C-alpha positions as CSV (number, residue, x, y, z in Angstrom):
1,X,0.0,0.0,0.0
2,X,1.4,3.4,-0.9
3,X,0.7,6.5,1.0
4,X,-0.1,9.7,-0.7
5,X,2.2,12.5,0.3
6,X,0.4,15.9,0.8
7,X,2.6,18.8,0.0
8,X,1.7,22.1,1.6
9,X,3.1,25.3,0.1
10,X,6.0,25.5,-2.3
11,X,8.3,22.5,-2.8
12,X,11.2,23.9,-4.6
13,X,14.0,22.5,-2.5
14,X,16.8,20.9,-4.5
15,X,15.9,22.5,-7.8
16,X,16.4,26.0,-6.3
17,X,19.5,25.0,-4.4
18,X,21.0,23.8,-7.7
19,X,19.8,26.9,-9.5
20,X,21.5,29.1,-6.9
21,X,24.8,27.2,-7.2
22,X,24.6,27.1,-11.1
23,X,23.9,30.8,-11.4
24,X,26.6,31.7,-8.8
25,X,29.1,29.6,-10.7
26,X,28.1,31.3,-14.0
27,X,28.5,34.8,-12.5
28,X,31.8,33.8,-10.9
29,X,33.1,32.5,-14.3
30,X,32.0,35.7,-16.0
31,X,33.7,37.8,-13.4
32,X,37.0,35.9,-13.9
33,X,36.7,36.4,-17.7
34,X,36.0,40.1,-17.2
35,X,38.9,40.5,-14.8
36,X,41.2,38.6,-17.1
37,X,40.3,40.9,-20.0
38,X,40.7,44.0,-17.9
39,X,44.2,42.9,-16.7
40,X,45.2,42.2,-20.3
41,X,44.3,45.8,-21.3
42,X,47.2,48.2,-21.6
43,X,45.0,51.0,-20.3
44,X,41.4,51.3,-19.3
45,X,39.7,53.9,-21.5
46,X,36.1,54.3,-22.8
47,X,37.3,53.0,-26.2
48,X,38.9,49.8,-24.8
49,X,35.8,49.2,-22.6
50,X,33.4,49.7,-25.5
51,X,35.6,47.6,-27.7
52,X,35.5,44.8,-25.2
53,X,31.7,44.7,-25.4
54,X,31.6,45.2,-29.1
55,X,32.6,41.5,-29.8
56,X,29.7,39.1,-30.2
57,X,31.2,36.5,-27.8
58,X,31.4,39.1,-25.0
59,X,27.8,40.2,-25.6
60,X,26.7,36.6,-25.3
61,X,28.7,35.9,-22.2
62,X,27.4,39.1,-20.6
63,X,23.8,38.1,-21.5
64,X,24.3,34.7,-19.9
65,X,25.7,36.5,-16.8
66,X,22.7,38.9,-16.7
67,X,20.2,36.0,-17.0
68,X,22.0,34.2,-14.3
69,X,22.0,37.3,-12.1
70,X,18.2,37.8,-12.6
71,X,17.5,34.2,-11.9
72,X,19.7,34.1,-8.8
73,X,18.0,37.3,-7.5
74,X,14.6,35.9,-8.2
75,X,15.2,32.7,-6.3
76,X,16.7,34.5,-3.4
77,X,14.1,37.2,-3.1
78,X,11.2,34.7,-3.6
79,X,12.6,32.6,-0.8
80,X,12.8,35.6,1.5
81,X,9.2,36.5,0.7
82,X,8.0,33.0,1.3
83,X,9.8,32.8,4.6
84,X,9.0,36.3,6.1
85,X,5.9,37.7,4.3
86,X,2.9,35.7,5.7
87,X,-0.1,37.5,4.2
88,X,-0.6,35.8,0.9
89,X,-1.9,38.8,-1.0
90,X,1.1,41.0,0.1
91,X,3.5,38.2,-0.8
92,X,2.0,37.7,-4.2
93,X,2.0,41.5,-4.9
94,X,5.7,41.7,-3.9
95,X,6.5,38.7,-6.1
96,X,4.8,40.2,-9.1
97,X,6.6,43.6,-8.5
98,X,9.9,41.8,-8.2
99,X,9.3,39.8,-11.5
100,X,8.3,43.0,-13.3
101,X,11.4,44.8,-12.0
102,X,13.8,42.0,-12.8
103,X,12.4,41.7,-16.4
104,X,12.6,45.4,-16.8
105,X,16.2,45.5,-15.7
106,X,17.0,42.6,-18.0
107,X,15.4,44.3,-21.0
108,X,17.2,47.5,-20.2
109,X,20.5,45.7,-20.0
110,X,19.8,44.1,-23.4
111,X,19.1,47.5,-24.9
112,X,22.3,48.9,-23.5
113,X,24.5,45.9,-24.3
114,X,23.3,45.5,-27.9
115,X,23.6,49.2,-28.6
116,X,27.4,49.1,-28.2
C-alpha cells in the first residue's frame, strides 16, 4: 500500500538549491573572464571598454551572466518573501513587482548591451 504525500506550500528545495549554485558559478566565471580581460588591457579607456563589449562573444557571455543574475536574484528574493511575508496577497504582490522589475532590468541591460 502506498501513502499519498500531501505537500503544503512551495516544494522547490533541491531545484532552487541547484539553480542558486549554477547561477553563482556562472556569475563567478563571467567575473573571472571580465577580470582577465581587464588585466590584459594596456589602459582602461572608454574606447577599450566599449571595444571589449563590441565583440559578439562578450555580448553573449554578458547576456548569460545577466540572465544568471536575474534568476539568482529571483530565487533568493522569492525565498525571503516565502519565509517572512505571511499575508498571501502581500507576498503575491511583492513577487509580481519583483518579477516585473527584474524583467525590466534585464530588458534595459539588453538594450544597453546590444547598442554598443
